C-alpha positions as CSV (number, residue, x, y, z in Angstrom):
1,M,-52.2,32.1,-57.4
2,E,-55.5,31.6,-55.4
3,W,-55.1,31.4,-51.5
4,S,-56.0,27.8,-51.8
5,D,-53.0,27.2,-54.1
6,W,-50.8,28.8,-51.3
7,A,-52.3,27.3,-48.2
8,P,-50.7,23.8,-48.5
9,W,-47.2,25.3,-48.6
10,G,-48.1,27.7,-45.8
11,I,-49.1,24.9,-43.8
12,A,-46.0,23.0,-44.7
13,V,-43.9,25.8,-43.6
14,A,-45.7,26.3,-40.5
15,V,-45.5,22.3,-39.4
16,A,-41.7,22.9,-40.5
17,V,-41.1,25.9,-38.1
18,V,-42.9,24.1,-35.4
19,A,-40.9,21.1,-35.8
20,I,-37.6,23.0,-35.9
21,E,-38.6,24.7,-32.7
22,L,-39.7,21.7,-31.0
23,W,-36.3,20.1,-31.9
24,R,-34.7,23.2,-30.7
25,I,-36.6,23.0,-27.4
26,N,-36.0,19.3,-27.1
27,R,-32.4,19.7,-27.6
28,K,-32.2,22.4,-25.2
29,N,-34.0,20.2,-22.7
30,R,-31.5,17.3,-23.3
31,R,-28.7,19.6,-22.8
32,L,-30.3,20.9,-19.4
33,K,-31.0,17.2,-18.4
34,A,-27.4,16.3,-19.3
35,L,-26.0,19.4,-17.1
36,A,-28.3,18.5,-14.3
37,D,-27.3,14.6,-14.3
38,E,-23.9,15.7,-14.3
39,A,-24.3,18.2,-11.6
40,E,-26.2,15.3,-9.7
41,R,-23.1,12.8,-10.2
42,N,-20.8,15.5,-9.1
43,R,-23.1,16.3,-5.9
44,E,-23.3,12.4,-5.3
45,Q,-19.4,12.0,-5.9
46,A,-18.8,14.7,-3.6
47,I,-21.0,13.3,-0.9
48,A,-19.1,9.8,-1.4
49,E,-15.8,11.5,-1.3
50,Q,-16.9,13.3,1.7
51,R,-18.2,10.1,3.5
52,R,-14.7,8.5,2.5
53,N,-12.9,11.0,3.8
54,Q,-14.8,11.2,7.1
55,Q,-14.6,7.3,7.2
56,L,-10.7,7.7,6.8
57,K,-10.6,10.0,9.5
58,Q,-12.6,7.9,11.8
59,E,-10.3,5.0,11.2
60,M,-7.2,7.1,11.6
61,T,-8.5,8.5,14.8
62,S,-9.4,4.9,15.8
63,N,-6.1,3.9,14.6
64,I,-4.2,6.5,16.6
65,A,-5.9,5.9,19.7
66,H,-5.1,2.1,19.5
67,E,-1.5,2.8,18.6
68,L,-1.3,5.1,21.5
69,K,-2.7,2.9,24.0
70,T,0.3,0.4,24.3
71,P,3.1,2.9,24.8
72,V,0.9,4.9,27.0
73,S,-0.1,1.9,29.4
74,S,3.8,1.0,29.0
75,I,4.7,4.2,30.5
76,R,2.1,4.2,33.2
77,G,3.0,0.8,34.3
78,Y,6.7,1.4,34.4
79,L,6.2,4.8,36.3
80,E,3.9,3.3,38.7
81,I,6.5,0.6,39.6
82,L,9.1,3.3,40.2
83,L,6.6,5.3,42.4
84,G,5.5,2.4,44.3
85,N,6.6,1.5,47.8
86,R,8.6,-1.6,46.6
87,P,12.3,-1.3,47.0
88,L,14.2,-1.3,43.8
89,S,17.9,-1.5,43.1
90,D,19.6,1.1,41.0
91,E,19.8,-1.1,38.2
92,K,16.2,-1.9,38.0
93,R,15.3,1.8,38.3
94,L,17.5,2.4,35.3
95,Y,15.9,-0.6,33.4
96,Y,12.4,0.8,33.9
97,L,13.6,4.6,33.1
98,Q,15.1,3.1,29.8
99,R,11.9,1.4,29.0
100,C,10.0,4.7,29.7
101,Y,12.3,6.6,27.5
102,E,12.0,4.0,24.6
103,Q,8.1,4.3,24.7
104,T,8.4,8.0,24.7
105,L,10.4,7.9,21.6
106,R,7.9,5.6,20.0
107,L,5.1,8.1,20.9
108,S,7.0,10.9,19.3
109,A,7.6,9.2,16.2
110,L,4.1,8.3,16.0
111,L,2.8,11.9,16.7
112,A,5.4,13.1,14.0
113,D,4.2,10.7,11.4
114,V,0.6,11.4,12.1
115,S,1.4,15.2,11.7
116,M,3.3,14.6,8.3
117,I,0.3,12.6,6.9
118,N,-2.0,15.3,7.9
119,K,0.1,18.0,6.3
120,L,0.6,16.3,3.3
121,E,-3.1,15.2,2.7
122,E,-4.5,18.9,3.7
123,S,-1.8,21.3,3.3
124,A,0.7,20.0,0.9
125,T,1.2,23.5,-0.3
126,L,3.1,24.4,2.8
127,F,6.0,22.3,1.9
128,P,8.7,24.5,0.3
129,V,10.6,23.3,-2.5
130,E,14.3,24.1,-3.5
131,P,17.1,22.4,-5.5
132,I,18.0,19.2,-3.7
133,S,20.7,16.5,-4.5
134,L,19.0,12.9,-4.4
135,Q,22.6,11.3,-4.0
136,K,23.2,13.4,-0.6
137,V,19.7,13.4,0.7
138,A,19.8,9.3,0.3
139,N,23.4,9.5,2.2
140,E,22.1,11.3,5.0
141,A,19.2,8.9,5.2
142,I,21.7,6.0,5.2
143,A,23.8,7.5,7.8
144,E,21.2,7.5,10.3
145,F,21.0,3.6,10.1
146,D,24.7,3.1,10.2
147,D,24.9,1.4,13.4
148,K,21.7,-0.7,13.1
149,A,22.5,-2.0,9.6
150,H,26.1,-2.7,10.7
151,D,24.9,-4.8,13.9
152,N,22.3,-6.9,11.4
153,H,25.3,-7.2,8.8
154,I,23.3,-5.3,6.3
155,A,25.3,-3.4,3.3
156,I,23.4,-0.3,2.1
157,K,24.7,0.9,-1.5
158,N,23.8,4.2,-2.8
159,L,24.4,3.9,-6.5
160,L,22.6,7.1,-7.5
161,P,24.2,9.5,-9.8
162,D,24.7,13.2,-8.5
163,T,21.1,14.4,-9.7
164,T,19.4,17.4,-8.4
165,I,15.7,17.9,-8.6
166,Y,13.6,20.7,-7.3
167,G,11.7,19.6,-4.4
168,N,11.3,19.5,-0.7
169,D,14.1,18.3,1.6
170,E,12.1,17.0,4.6
171,L,9.8,14.9,2.1
172,L,12.5,13.3,0.0
173,Y,14.5,12.5,3.3
174,S,11.5,10.5,4.6
175,I,11.2,8.7,1.4
176,F,14.7,7.1,1.6
177,R,14.5,7.2,5.4
178,N,11.3,5.0,5.6
179,L,12.4,2.6,2.8
180,I,15.9,2.0,4.4
181,E,14.3,1.6,8.0
182,N,11.9,-1.0,6.3
183,S,14.6,-3.1,4.8
184,V,17.0,-2.8,7.8
185,N,14.1,-4.0,10.1
186,Y,12.8,-6.7,8.0
187,A,14.8,-8.0,5.3
188,G,17.1,-10.2,7.5
189,A,20.4,-10.3,8.5
190,D,23.4,-10.5,6.0
191,S,21.3,-8.6,3.1
192,T,22.2,-6.0,1.0
193,V,20.0,-2.8,0.1
194,V,20.4,-1.1,-3.3
195,I,19.2,2.4,-4.4
196,E,19.8,3.2,-8.1
197,T,18.2,4.6,-11.2
198,Y,16.7,2.4,-13.8
199,K,16.1,4.5,-16.6
200,E,17.9,7.6,-18.3
201,P,16.3,10.6,-16.6
202,T,14.4,13.1,-18.8
203,D,12.2,15.3,-16.9
204,T,11.7,12.8,-14.4
205,V,14.1,10.7,-12.4
206,F,13.3,7.0,-12.3
207,L,14.6,5.2,-9.2
208,H,14.9,1.7,-8.0
209,F,15.0,0.6,-4.4
210,Y,15.5,-3.1,-3.5
211,D,16.9,-5.6,-1.0
212,N,17.8,-9.2,-1.2
213,G,16.0,-10.1,2.0
214,V,12.9,-12.3,2.6
215,G,10.3,-10.1,0.9
216,V,6.7,-10.0,1.9
217,A,3.6,-12.2,1.2
218,D,1.8,-11.4,-1.9
219,E,-1.3,-10.8,-0.4
220,Y,0.0,-7.5,1.4
221,L,1.4,-5.9,-1.8
222,A,-1.6,-4.2,-2.7
223,R,-2.0,-2.7,0.8
224,L,1.8,-2.1,1.3
225,F,1.1,1.8,1.2
226,D,-2.0,2.0,3.5
227,R,-2.2,3.7,6.6
228,F,-1.6,1.5,9.8
229,V,-0.7,-1.7,7.6
230,R,1.9,-4.0,9.3
231,I,3.1,-7.1,7.6
232,D,4.4,-8.5,10.9
233,Q,2.5,-7.1,13.9
234,G,4.9,-8.2,16.7
235,R,8.1,-7.2,14.7
236,S,6.7,-3.7,13.7
237,R,5.7,-2.9,17.4
238,R,9.1,-4.1,18.5
239,S,10.9,-1.8,16.0
240,G,8.8,1.1,17.1
241,G,7.2,1.3,13.5
242,S,4.1,3.4,13.5
243,G,2.5,1.8,10.3
244,L,2.6,5.0,8.4
245,G,6.1,5.1,6.9
246,L,5.1,3.6,3.5
247,S,2.0,5.8,3.5
248,I,4.2,8.8,3.9
249,V,6.5,7.6,1.2
250,K,3.8,7.3,-1.2
251,H,2.5,11.0,-0.5
252,A,5.9,12.3,-0.8
253,V,6.3,10.8,-4.0
254,Q,3.1,11.9,-5.4
255,F,4.0,15.5,-3.9
256,H,6.9,15.5,-6.3
257,G,4.7,14.4,-9.3
258,G,5.9,10.8,-9.2
259,E,4.1,7.2,-8.8
260,I,5.6,4.3,-6.8
261,Y,4.7,0.6,-6.5
262,A,6.5,-2.2,-5.0
263,R,6.8,-6.1,-5.9
264,N,8.8,-9.1,-4.5
265,R,11.9,-9.9,-6.7
266,V,12.3,-13.2,-8.2
267,E,15.8,-13.3,-6.8
268,G,14.3,-12.8,-3.4
269,G,13.6,-9.7,-1.5
270,L,11.2,-6.8,-2.0
271,E,11.9,-3.9,-4.5
272,Y,10.3,-0.5,-5.2
273,F,10.2,1.5,-8.4
274,F,9.2,5.1,-8.2
275,S,9.7,8.4,-10.2
276,L,10.4,11.9,-9.3
277,K,9.6,15.1,-11.3
278,I,12.9,17.2,-11.6
279,N,10.9,20.3,-11.5
280,Q,7.6,20.8,-9.8
281,P,4.5,19.7,-11.5
C-alpha cells in the first residue's frame, strides 16, 4: 500500500493515542484535585475543631471562674466576720465555721469534677481497667446517699444482676453516683429510684435508671449532658452541684463503649437508658 493509504490510519492512531493520554492526564488531575479538596476539607475541619475546642476551653474557664466566685466570696465573708472586732458568741462562731467548711467541700467537689472532665477528654487512656461487678459498684454508690435518701423518704432499688464488665471502677462509680445524686436532690420526697437492666446482655450490658419524681422540662433534655447546665439554678447551688455531673456520666459511659440518653417518663419522673461494653472496645 502507498503511504497515502496508511496516512489516515496513522493519523487516527495518533489522535487516539493523544486522546487516551489526555484522558489519563485529565483523570490524574481529577484525582489530584479530589485529594487536594479532601485535604482542604480536612484542614478546614481541623481548624473548625481547634476553634471549637478553644471556645469550649474558654467557656469552661469562664464557667469555672463563675462557679468559684460564689464559694470563695462566701468563705471570705465568713472569715472577715470571724476575724473582725465584733464580739461573737461561741454558737455564732461555730455557725460561720460550719458555713466555711461547707463551701470548702463545694470547692473540692467542683475541682474534682473539673479534673475528671479534663482527664476524660485529654488523657482517657490513663484510666486503668479491670473486672468490675456492676451490682457491687451500684450498691457502693447507693450507700453514699443512704442518709440523704432516708431523710427525703426516697427508696433506691438496685435490681441489677451480678454482671461483671471489664472497666474502670472510678468511672463506673461516678456514673451511678451522679445519677443517684440527681434523683435524690431533684426527684422530690417520697420518690423511688430504680436501677435495672432492660435487655439481655450480649457483648453489651443495657441499663435502665429511673425515678418517679417530677422529671424535667422538655427543653432541657437535649442539653442535660452539657457542662455547667443546671435545670434549677437555685436548687443546684444549694445542693452543692457543680453542673458537671451528667457530663461526667456521658463521658464515662462513652469510655466504656456505650451511649446514654434521657427522657421524661410517661408515668412521671426522669429515666436514663445507657449501655456499657462488657469488654473494652
